[in-house]
C-alpha positions in Angstrom: 132.1 98.1 91.9 133.9 99.1 88.6 134.4 95.5 87.8 130.6 94.8 88.3 129.7 97.8 86.0 132.2 96.6 83.4 130.8 93.1 83.6 127.2 94.3 83.2 128.3 96.5 80.2 130.0 93.5 78.6 126.9 91.3 79.1 124.6 93.9 77.6 127.0 94.3 74.6 127.2 90.5 74.2 123.4 90.3 74.4 123.0 93.0 71.7 125.5 91.2 69.5 123.8 87.8 70.0 120.4 89.3 69.3 121.6 90.6 65.9 123.0 87.3 64.7 121.1 85.5 62.0 120.2 81.8 62.1 118.3 79.2 60.1 114.7 78.4 60.8 111.2 78.2 59.2 108.3 80.5 58.6 105.0 80.3 56.8 104.6 81.9 53.4 102.3 81.1 50.4 100.3 78.7 52.7 103.3 76.5 53.4 106.3 76.2 55.7 109.4 77.7 54.2 113.1 77.4 55.1 114.2 80.9 56.1 117.0 82.9 57.6 115.9 84.7 60.8 117.3 87.6 62.8 116.1 89.6 65.7 116.7 93.3 66.2 116.3 95.3 69.3 114.5 98.0 67.3 110.9 98.6 66.2 109.5 96.7 63.2 109.1 99.9 61.3 112.8 100.7 61.5 113.6 97.2 60.2 111.2 97.5 57.3 112.5 101.0 56.4 116.1 99.7 56.5 115.2 96.9 54.0 113.3 99.2 51.7 116.2 101.7 51.7 118.9 99.0 51.2 117.0 97.4 48.3 116.2 100.7 46.8 119.9 101.5 46.7 120.4 98.3 44.7 117.7 99.4 42.3 114.8 97.4 43.5 111.4 98.8 44.6 109.7 95.5 45.4 106.0 95.1 46.2 104.1 94.5 49.5 101.6 91.7 50.1 98.2 93.3 50.8 94.7 92.2 51.5 92.6 91.8 54.7 92.5 88.1 54.5 96.0 87.6 53.1 98.1 85.8 55.8 101.2 87.0 54.0 100.1 90.6 54.3 103.1 92.9 55.0 105.7 90.7 53.4 107.8 92.6 50.9 108.7 90.7 47.7 111.6 91.4 45.4 111.2 89.2 42.3 114.1 88.4 39.9 116.6 90.3 42.1 120.3 90.2 42.2 121.7 90.4 45.8 125.3 89.5 44.9 126.2 89.4 48.6 124.1 86.3 48.8 124.0 84.7 45.3 125.2 85.5 41.8 121.9 84.1 40.5 118.6 85.9 40.2 116.3 84.9 43.0 113.0 86.0 44.6 113.6 87.5 48.0 110.8 87.7 50.5 111.3 89.8 53.6 108.8 89.4 56.5 109.1 91.7 59.5 107.1 91.0 62.7 106.9 92.7 66.0 108.3 90.2 68.6 105.2 90.5 70.7 102.5 92.9 71.7 104.4 93.9 74.8 107.7 94.2 73.0 107.1 96.7 70.3 110.7 97.8 70.4 111.9 94.4 69.2 111.4 92.9 65.7 112.0 89.6 64.0 113.0 89.5 60.3 112.5 86.5 58.1 114.2 86.1 54.8 112.8 83.6 52.3 114.8 82.9 49.1 113.0 81.3 46.2 114.3 80.1 42.9 112.8 81.2 39.6 110.6 78.1 39.6 109.2 79.0 43.0 111.0 76.3 45.0 112.9 77.2 48.1 116.6 77.9 47.3 118.0 76.9 50.7 117.9 73.2 49.8 120.6 73.9 47.2 122.7 76.1 49.3 126.1 75.0 50.5 127.8 76.2 53.7 129.3 79.3 52.0 125.9 80.3 50.6 124.3 79.8 54.0 126.9 82.0 55.6 126.5 84.7 52.9 122.7 84.9 53.6 123.3 85.1 57.3 126.0 87.8 56.9 123.7 89.8 54.7 121.2 89.9 57.6 123.8 90.5 60.2 125.2 93.5 58.2 121.7 95.1 58.2 122.2 96.4 61.8 123.8 99.7 60.8 121.0 100.3 58.3 118.4 99.5 61.0 120.0 101.8 63.4 120.1 104.6 60.8 116.4 104.0 59.9 115.4 104.0 63.6 117.3 107.3 64.0 115.3 108.8 61.1 112.1 107.7 62.7 113.1 109.3 66.0 114.0 112.5 64.2 110.7 112.5 62.4 108.8 111.9 65.6 110.7 114.6 67.4 110.0 117.0 64.5 106.3 116.2 64.9 106.4 116.8 68.6 108.2 120.1 68.0 105.7 121.1 65.3 102.8 120.4 67.7 104.4 122.5 70.4 105.0 125.4 68.0 101.4 125.2 66.8 100.2 125.2 70.4 102.4 128.3 71.1 101.1 130.0 68.0 97.5 129.3 69.1 98.2 130.6 72.6 99.8 133.8 71.1 96.8 134.3 68.8 94.5 133.8 71.8 96.5 136.4 73.8 96.2 138.9 70.9 92.5 138.2 70.7 92.1 138.6 74.5 94.1 141.8 74.4 91.8 143.2 71.7 88.8 142.1 73.6 90.1 143.6 76.8 90.9 146.9 75.0 87.4 146.9 73.5 86.0 146.0 76.9 87.8 149.0 78.4 86.3 151.3 75.7 82.9 149.8 76.2 83.1 150.4 80.0 84.1 154.0 79.4 81.3 154.6 77.0 78.8 152.8 79.3 80.0 154.9 82.2 79.5 158.1 80.2 76.1 156.9 79.2 75.3 156.2 82.9 76.3 159.7 83.8 74.2 161.2 81.0 71.2 159.1 82.1 71.7 160.1 85.7 71.7 163.7 84.7 68.6 163.2 82.7 66.9 161.4 85.5 67.8 164.2 88.0 66.4 166.8 85.6 63.2 164.8 85.3 62.9 164.5 89.1 63.4 168.3 89.5 60.5 168.9 87.1 58.3 166.7 89.2 59.1 168.6 92.4 58.6 171.9 90.6 55.1 170.9 89.7 
């Protein structure tokens, strides 16, 4: 049994490692097919996007996001004239595209990295084996950043859950205070009404006695 559990654990670890290995492929950008480096992460797309933003920000790059309802490249993040020395010593345009793997698999994301030269042509055609490895290693090394970004998302989500629960409790406590005040007022109103009833009873009896006397 222990051997089976150990084997399953090894398979899961191997699967996770394989999932986070970059490879070469193609994607569409700027209305044409582009050579790209691709990697899949077993994390939500938002975590991958946040990891890229944070990593590039640490390098001093803010980048810009493709926008527009009819823009097919919407969501792609572009870093023009950037130095990513882990990939190349030359200035390049780096385009990161993050997509959810599928509608059903919202906890898995695919990241595409397109590298363009200053003249707009795809840089991959001029890459040698070492350059290709460097680009893939850059993506492979993103895993800790993605894990950290995902943790921050979980923390933020949990903070919001906690804040909602605290607001609900505060609301219930305020309702309780309001109910207690209303109950206290109700008790006073009952006492006053009871006294009024007694007074009215006495008045009624006195009136009835007058009628009999006549």
